[in-house]
C-alpha positions in Angstrom: -11.3 -8.3 15.8 -14.9 -7.6 15.5 -15.6 -9.1 19.2 -13.4 -6.4 19.9 -14.8 -3.6 18.2 -18.7 -4.4 19.3 -17.3 -4.5 22.9 -16.1 -1.1 22.6 -19.2 0.2 20.8 -21.4 0.3 24.0 -24.4 2.0 22.3 -24.0 -0.3 19.9 -24.5 2.2 16.5 -22.1 0.2 14.9 -19.4 3.0 15.5 -17.1 4.0 17.8 -17.5 7.7 19.2 -14.4 9.6 21.1 -16.0 8.6 24.7 -16.2 5.3 24.0 -12.4 5.1 22.6 -11.6 7.0 25.7 -12.8 4.1 28.1 -11.6 1.4 26.1 -8.0 2.8 26.2 -8.1 3.2 29.6 -9.8 -0.3 30.1 -6.5 -1.2 28.3 -4.8 0.5 31.1 -3.0 2.6 28.6 -1.6 5.6 30.4 -2.4 8.2 27.7 -3.2 12.1 28.4 -6.4 13.3 26.9 -4.4 15.0 24.3 -2.6 11.3 23.5 -5.6 9.8 22.9 -7.7 12.3 20.8 -4.6 12.1 18.4 -5.1 8.2 18.4 -8.7 8.9 17.8 -7.5 11.0 14.8 -5.8 8.1 13.3 -8.4 5.5 13.1 -11.1 8.2 12.3 -9.9 8.3 8.7 -12.8 9.8 6.9 -12.6 13.1 10.0 -16.7 11.9 11.0 -15.9 11.9 14.7 -17.0 8.4 14.6 -14.3 5.3 13.9 -16.4 2.7 11.6 -15.4 -0.9 11.8 -13.7 -0.9 8.5 -11.1 2.5 9.4 -10.5 0.3 12.7 -9.2 -2.4 10.6 -7.5 -0.5 7.9 -5.7 1.1 10.9 -4.9 -2.6 12.8 -3.9 -4.0 10.1 -1.7 -1.7 8.2 -1.4 -1.5 4.4 -1.8 -4.5 2.0 1.8 -5.7 1.0 2.6 -5.8 -2.7 2.5 -9.7 -2.8 -0.9 -9.5 -1.4 -2.4 -7.0 -4.0 -0.9 -9.4 -6.7 -2.9 -11.9 -5.2 -5.7 -10.0 -5.4 -5.3 -8.8 -8.8 -5.3 -12.1 -9.9 -8.3 -13.5 -8.4 -10.5 -10.3 -9.8 -8.6 -11.5 -13.1 -10.2 -14.8 -12.5 -13.9 -13.5 -12.0 -13.9 -10.8 -14.5 -14.2 -12.8 -17.2 -15.0 -10.7 -19.5 -12.5 -8.4 -19.3 -14.3 -5.4 -18.1 -13.1 -4.3 -15.1 -16.5 -5.4 -12.9 -17.5 -8.6 -11.9 -21.4 -9.1 -12.5 -23.5 -11.8 -12.6 -22.3 -12.4 -15.9 -18.7 -13.2 -15.1 -20.2 -15.2 -12.4 
């Protein structure tokens, strides 16, 4: 995914703008109207900045975290948070 994102990012800004996104849609031979492309771009641009950051891109591609995965993440965090403060700092590690 990271490589694909970088390939779309023609100006190497670390973000994808609407022109780069439109070009990527065309390269994938998706027959979408400009209105559909803008709608799809807006779905990726979660913070409405006019740019798609890599983390925004991944969130849309991956979808929400499952309950099972969230539970594993919480358990991993709790094992790192040895003092139970809710923050993992250098003392915990």
